[in-house]
N, C-alpha and C positions, 0 to 999 in steps of 0.2 A: 920309253916307247917300246912297247913289244914289236920283236921282229919273229917271222915266221921264215922256217927253213923245211920246204918240201922233202920228205924223206924217202917215201913209197907211194906208188900209185898202182892201184888194183883196177883191173877191168873186170866187171861182171856183166855176162849176157843173160837175159831171161828169155828163155824158149816156151812159148804157150804148149801145154800138152793136154789141155781140155778145159772143158767148164765144170764148176761145181754144182752142186743141188740148186742153189739161189743164183745161178749165173756169173758167179765171181769166175775170173779167169786162174786156172791152175797153171803153175809155171816151175820150169824145173831151171836152176841156176847152173851156169859155168863160171868159175872164176880164174883168172889169169892174172898171177902176180908178177911182180919185178918188171913192171913196166917202166919205162925211163921218167922219172917224176917230173921233168920240165916239158912233156910231152902235151901239146895242146889238144884240145878237143877236136879240131879239124886234123889233128895228124891221128888220133886215135880212132875216131870214127869209121875210117875207111877200113881199117884193119879189122875192126868188130865185125862190119860188114861182110868182109873176107872170109872171116872165120865162120860166121853165121852160115854162110853158102854153103859150106861142107856138113853142115848140119841136115838131119831129116826133118827136124821140128822147126816151126816158123819162128823168127825172130819176135819178140815181144817187146824188149826194152833193154837198152843199153846203160848200164851206169859206170861211174868211176868213182873210187873211194881213194881219198888223199889223206895220208899219214903225215903230219906235220910236227915238226918241234919249234915250240915257241920259246924264246929268251927274251932278255932284258937288253 
């Protein structure tokens, strides 16, 4: 049976910078690394919203990227 150990959590905020010629949303990404890997979505989202409130662009999307180690 495989075991998973979370090693890294990265927070990625996407801000809307405009719209493309076909109406698609154009975004700018800001990435924050070294987030505590055990942090839950309920803990991370308010932090992301607080960071976004300091920006001039409007927040479009919040993503987390988890890097894990898989072992037997």
